[in-house]
Structure formats: structure tokens, C-alpha cells
PAZAPA-4460 file (N, C-alpha, C; in steps of 0.05 Angstrom, whole numbers, plus 32768, in hexadecimal, padded with zeros to 4 digits):
% residues 80
    n_x    n_y    n_z   ca_x   ca_y   ca_z    c_x    c_y    c_z   seq   type   mol
   83CC   7EB1   8184   83CE   7EC9   8194   83CF   7EE1   8181     1      M     A
   83D9   7EDE   8169   83DB   7EF5   8157   83C1   7EF9   8147     2      E     A
   83AE   7EE6   8149   8396   7EE8   8139   8386   7F02   813D     3      F     A
   8381   7F0B   8156   8372   7F24   8159   8380   7F3C   814C     4      P     A
   839A   7F3E   814F   83A8   7F55   8143   83A7   7F53   8124     5      S     A
   83A9   7F3B   8119   83A7   7F38   80FC   838B   7F3F   80F2     6      R     A
   8376   7F38   8102   835B   7F3F   80FA   8358   7F5E   80FA     7      L     A
   8365   7F6B   810C   8364   7F89   810C   8370   7F95   80F4     8      G     A
   8381   7F87   80E6   838E   7F92   80CE   837E   7F8C   80B4     9      Q     A
   8368   7F7D   80B7   8358   7F76   809F   8349   7F90   8096    10      C     A
   834A   7F95   807C   833D   7FAD   8071   8324   7FA7   8060    11      R     A
   8321   7F8E   8059   8309   7F86   8049   8301   7F69   8050    12      N     A
   82EA   7F60   8046   82E1   7F45   804C   82F5   7F2F   8042    13      P     A
   8302   7F34   802C   8315   7F21   8022   832C   7F1D   8036    14      Q     A
   8336   7F32   8041   834B   7F30   8056   8342   7F1F   806E    15      D     A
   8329   7F24   8076   831E   7F15   808C   831D   7EF7   8086    16      L     A
   8313   7EF0   806F   8311   7ED4   8067   832D   7EC8   8065    17      V     A
   8341   7ED6   805B   835C   7ECC   805A   8367   7EC7   8076    18      E     A
   8362   7ED9   8088   836C   7ED5   80A4   835E   7EBD   80B1    19      E     A
   8345   7EBB   80AC   8337   7EA3   80B8   8342   7E89   80AC    20      Q     A
   8347   7E88   8092   8353   7E70   8086   836F   7E6B   8091    21      M     A
   837E   7E80   8095   8399   7E7D   80A0   8397   7E71   80BC    22      R     A
   8384   7E7C   80CC   8380   7E72   80E7   837A   7E54   80E7    23      Y     A
   8366   7E4C   80D7   835E   7E30   80D7   8374   7E1E   80CB    24      W     A
   8383   7E27   80B8   8399   7E18   80AD   83AE   7E13   80C2    25      R     A
   83B5   7E28   80D1   83C9   7E26   80E7   83BF   7E13   80FD    26      T     A
   83A5   7E15   8104   839A   7E04   8118   839B   7DE7   810F    27      A     A
   8395   7DE1   80F6   8396   7DC6   80EB   83B2   7DBB   80EC    28      Y     A
   83C5   7DCB   80E4   83E1   7DC3   80E3   83EB   7DBC   80FF    29      E     A
   83E4   7DCD   8112   83ED   7DC8   812E   83DF   7DAF   8139    30      Q     A
   83C6   7DAC   8133   83B8   7D94   813C   83C4   7D7B   8130    31      Y     A
   83CA   7D7B   8116   83D6   7D64   8109   83F1   7D5D   8115    32      S     A
   8402   7D71   811B   841C   7D6D   8127   8418   7D60   8143    33      E     A
   8405   7D6A   8152   8400   7D5F   816D   83F7   7D42   816C    34      T     A
   83E6   7D3B   8159   83DC   7D20   8156   83F3   7D0E   814E    35      V     A
   8404   7D17   813C   841C   7D06   8134   842E   7D01   814C    36      E     A
   8433   7D16   815C   8444   7D12   8174   8437   7CFE   8188    37      R     A
   841D   7D01   818C   840F   7CEF   819F   8410   7CD3   8194    38      M     A
   840D   7CCF   817A   840E   7CB4   816F   842A   7CA8   8173    39      A     A
   843F   7CB8   816F   845A   7CAE   8173   845F   7CA6   8190    40      E     A
   8453   7CB5   81A2   8457   7CAF   81BF   8447   7C96   81C7    41      L     A
   8431   7C90   81B9   8421   7C79   81C0   842B   7C5F   81B5    42      M     A
   843D   7C60   81A1   8447   7C47   8195   8453   7C35   81AA    43      V     A
   8465   7C3E   81BB   8471   7C2C   81CF   845C   7C20   81E2    44      P     A
   8447   7C2E   81E7   8432   7C24   81F9   8424   7C0C   81EE    45      V     A
   841F   7C0C   81D4   8411   7BF6   81C7   8422   7BDF   81BF    46      G     A
   843C   7BE3   81BE   844F   7BCE   81B6   8453   7BB9   81CC    47      A     A
   8454   7B9F   81C5   8459   7B8C   81DA   8476   7B8E   81E5    48      P     A
   8479   7B8A   81FE   8494   7B8C   820A   84A4   7B72   8204    49      S     A
   84BE   7B74   8206   84CF   7B5D   8200   84CD   7B48   8216    50      D     A
   84C4   7B4F   822D   84C3   7B3C   8244   84AD   7B28   8241    51      E     A
   8497   7B2E   8233   8481   7B1B   8230   8482   7B0F   8214    52      T     A
   847E   7AF6   8213   847D   7AE9   81F9   8462   7AED   81EC    53      S     A
   8460   7AE8   81D2   8447   7AED   81C4   8432   7AD8   81CB    54      K     A
   843A   7AC1   81D7   8428   7AAC   81DE   841B   7AB0   81F9    55      D     A
   8426   7AC1   8209   841B   7AC5   8224   8402   7AD6   8223    56      E     A
   83F0   7AD0   8235   83D7   7ADF   8238   83D3   7AE6   8255    57      H     A
   83C6   7AFC   825A   83C0   7B04   8275   83A2   7B00   8279    58      D     A
   839C   7AEA   8288   8380   7AE4   828D   837A   7AEA   82AA    59      Y     A
   8361   7AF2   82AF   8358   7AF6   82CA   8348   7ADE   82D1    60      I     A
   834F   7AD1   82E7   8340   7AB9   82EF   8331   7ABF   8309    61      T     A
   831A   7AB2   830B   830A   7AB5   8323   8306   7A9A   832F    62      F     A
   8305   7A97   834A   8301   7A7D   8356   82E5   7A74   8350    63      P     A
   82E2   7A5A   834F   82C8   7A4E   834A   82B5   7A53   8361    64      E     A
   829C   7A58   835C   8288   7A5E   8371   8282   7A43   837F    65      A     A
   8281   7A45   8399   827B   7A2D   83A9   825E   7A2F   83B2    66      Q     A
   8251   7A18   83B2   8235   7A17   83BC   8236   7A18   83DA    67      E     A
   8225   7A29   83E5   8223   7A2B   8402   820B   7A1C   840C    68      R     A
   820E   7A11   8423   81F7   7A03   842F   81E2   7A18   8437    69      A     A
   81C8   7A12   8433   81B4   7A25   843A   81B5   7A2B   8458    70      P     A
   81B1   7A44   845E   81B1   7A4D   847A   8197   7A46   8487    71      T     A
   8196   7A48   84A1   817E   7A41   84B0   8167   7A54   84A8    72      R     A
   816D   7A6D   84A4   8159   7A80   849D   814D   7A79   8481    73      R     A
   815E   7A72   846E   8154   7A6A   8454   8142   7A52   8456    74      A     A
   8149   7A3E   8467   8138   7A27   846A   811D   7A2E   8477    75      R     A
   811D   7A41   8489   8104   7A49   8496   80F1   7A56   8482    76      E     A
   80FC   7A65   8470   80EB   7A72   845C   80DF   7A5D   8449    77      R     A
   80ED   7A49   8442   80E3   7A34   8430   80CC   7A25   843E    78      K     A
   80CF   7A21   8458   80BA   7A12   8466   80A1   7A23   8469    79      V     A
   80A5   7A3B   846F   808D   7A4C   8473   807F   7A51   845A    80      A     A
***
């Protein structure tokens, strides 16, 4: 928020470059802090809970497909 007012105080190109570097340094520091916080918050999500043992797996099972008898219409098509 203070960046525009600080740019207004620049008197030469060197001041402008310094303000731009200060802006990007601050942005990088804030981004790094945010990533660290997010990583700390995600640790419990990835950790296994105490309720499940390490040997347990969660599998999705599907019932076996059953063969169906051909319908009358299907038989008529084969004959024709």
C-alpha cells in the first residue's frame, strides 16, 4: 500500500530501482511466510490417524458383472 507514495519520493533512476527491489524483496518474504504457514497446516492432513493401523488399506470393490440372457430383440437381430 505504501509503494505508490514511496515511488513519488524517488528523485533519480537509482531510487526507483531501489524501491522496486524493496517491493520484490517484501513480496518474496511475505510469500515465503505464507508457504511455510500453509505447509505447517497441511502436515496433520497428510499424517495417518491413530485410529487406523498401517496395515489397513481402503479398497473400492465392485460387484462381479453377471452375464445376462439375450433378450428377444437381440435374438431377432441375429436371425435377420
